[in-house]
N, C-alpha and C positions, 0 to 999 in steps of 0.2 A: 503493501498498500506506498509506503513514505516514496521506495523507487517513482509510481505510478503520479504521484502528487507531485510530485521534483521535473516530472517530465511535463505537467500539464500548467505547475507555473512557467517553466523555458517555453512552451506555446504562447500561453496568455502575455508574453513580454515579446513574442515578436521573434521567439525563437522556429527555428524547420529539419525538418529531418529528412533524410536522404537514403534512405534501406528499407527495405521490408524489416530486417533483422530489430532494428532500436525502437519501433512501433508498438504502441501499444494497445493489448485488443479491442479496449474500447474504442481505441483511435481509426483502429483499422478497419470495424464496424461500419464507422460512419466514412469513414475515406471511399469502401466498398461499396456504398449504397449510392453515395456523389456520383459514382466513377460507373455502375450500371447505369442510371436514372439517365449520363450523359452520353454510352453508349448503343442502352438501346431508345434513345428520342434521336438518337442521329441514325441509327439504321431505319431504324420506323419512317425519319422524313425522305429516308434517300430511297426509298420504295414508291412514298407517295410522289417524292416530284418525279422519281421515275414514269409513273404513269399517268405524270402530267402535262409530258412532253410531246405527247402527239396532237395536247390541245393546244400546242402554239398555231400561233396563227402566220410564224415567217419564220427564214434561217435564226433570223438573230433569235428569236425566243424560242428557237428547238436548244440552239448554242444554251443558254441562257439558264435553262432549264436539265441541258443535261451536265452543264459548270456544277450546278449546285447536288444534282443526283453522286456522281462522281465521287464530289470535296465531302461529304456528308459520311458515306460510306469508308472513305479515305482516315474524319477525323473519329469517327468510330472505331477503326481497328488502331489508330495512335492508344487512343487512352486504352482500349481494353490489351494492348501492349504491357502495360500498367499492369493492368489489373493480371496477367500473367505472371509478372514479377510476384506475386504474390498466391499466387499456386492455383490459381483460377485457367479453366481447360478451356483454353481462348476458340478453338474447335468447337467444340461441342458449344459454350456458350453460343457463340455467333448463330446458329444455327437449332437454337431453342424452342423460335414462335417463329409465324410464321409476318414478314413486318409489313407484308402489306393488307394484312387485314382488318377492317373498318366495322364501327357498330353501325346498327340506322344516322343517318344524318339527322334523326330528329330527338335520340337521343341526346340526354342533360347528363352529363357522368361527375361534371363539378371538377373537383382536384381528385375525385379516386383514383386509384389505384388498381390494374386488374392483377390479383392471385401471380407469383413472380414473373411478371414483366412488368417492369421498370417503370416504360419510358411515361412521360408527361403525357394525359391525359390528351388536348389539342391532337396529340401523335395518333385518336385509336377514331377523329370524323373524316369522311370520303370528298375528298377534293370532287368539283364537279364540273367545271369547265376550264378554261386559262382564266378569266377575270378571279374566278373563285383561287384559283392556285398564287396565282400573285400579291395578290389582299393577306394572302392564309401567311403568307412567307413575307412579306412587308412589313404585318403585326412583328408572327414569331421571331423575324433576325432582327427585332429592334429589339424584340425583349432577349435572345441572345446577346445581342452586345451589353444589354447592361447587366445580365447574368456575366458577362465572360470578365467585367469589373472585380466580382467576385471570385474566380475561377482562378484568376491567371495571379493571383495573391495567394494561392492556398499554398498552405505550411507546408507541404508535402510537396519534395524539390522539383523532382519528377515529372510529376505529373504537373506542377506551375509551367515547366520547361513546354511541355506539351502544351497548355492551355494559350500558354502566350505566340508559341507558332502557329497553332488555330486562329487565334483571335484576328488575327486582320481579311483571312480567306472569310470567317463569319459576316467581319462586317460589309463584304465585296458582297454578300448572296444578298445580305439587306440591300443595298447601293440597286443590284440588279433588277429588285424587288420594286424599289421607289423608280428606276427609268422608263421601268415596265407597268408600273400603275400611271404614269404620266401621260404615257404613248396611248394608257386605254380612255383615260380623260377625253384628250385631244381629238381620239376615234367616238365622243359621244357614246363614251362607255357609264357615264357616272351613276343611272339608275343602277346597272346593276354591280355597280362595286358599290356603292350606301348599301344594297342589300348583300352584300356577303362579308363587307364590314359589321354588321349588325350581329349579322352570324357568329362571324371569329372571336371580334376583340373581347367576346366574354369569355370566352371557348381559352385565349392564350393568357390573360389575365388570371384565370385559373391556375397557372401553372409557375407560378409568382408564392403558393400554397399561404397560411392562412396569418392572419398576423400574432402578434404576440406570441409566437409558435416558440412551443418547449425546446423544439426538437434544436432550432436556433441555437441556444441557448446555450446548449452539449455542448454545437459545434464550433462556435466563438471561442466556446474555453478550449481549444483545442486548436484557433486557429486558421482551422477551416472554411470559415462563411465571419463576416464583418460586417455586412452591412444587413438589420434584419428585411422582413420580407415585404414590411408595407412601405417600407423606405426603397427598397428596391420599386414595387410597383406604382409609386405615386411619380418615380423616374421616366418609369418606359409609359404610361397614363402624357406626362408632359412631353414627352419623345414623339409619342403619336401623334398628339393636338398636334406638336408643332408642324411635323410633316405633310400629313392631313387636312391642315386647313394653307399651305402652300400650295397644297392642288386642288382646290377648291373644294377639299370634302371635307 
């Protein structure tokens, strides 16, 4: 107990860990949960955007959707490799779910996770067309950017390094979405975009979790998290409002 408390004090003061061998059991559990959520979400996102490639109205849009599909899978592989350092069977892990599976469009999962599947609930919902794909990518891309401000500072150094490498490409995904949404609005697609925004915005918001989270308190003590859910949600709402207002949405 004394050794564990010393490590917690070290982490609370901004210390970092560098290898699986010096990671306390509870820290390991929280870290693995976070990595599983990221990997499952990226694999599900990749599968979802793969299905959207053929919705693309032109070659430029098809390339953008293909790039997002590829890079989401690559990001999952990079974080899964860190999980492998902790003993995860990476080949078995990536094949454990149908990542393209979706619930009915009118389902309301809130922030609920399905047993054994750690993807954010937003990645259980189906994409119905090109505008819907672009709107979802914009909102979730901005949310990922906000979350990256946490992930790049995580106290497990090898994982923080991976997230720092991933962050610029995730930011580019959001930029591609905003470019696509601007073209949709310019071509008269504002009503359809507004309908998709009404559908996706609460579902993306649910991914930030609940306010005053007890899990956050635990993760903050370990240096795995630094900013409460409600603060990250407020940042995302402000960012989304700013970008959407600039497009007349």
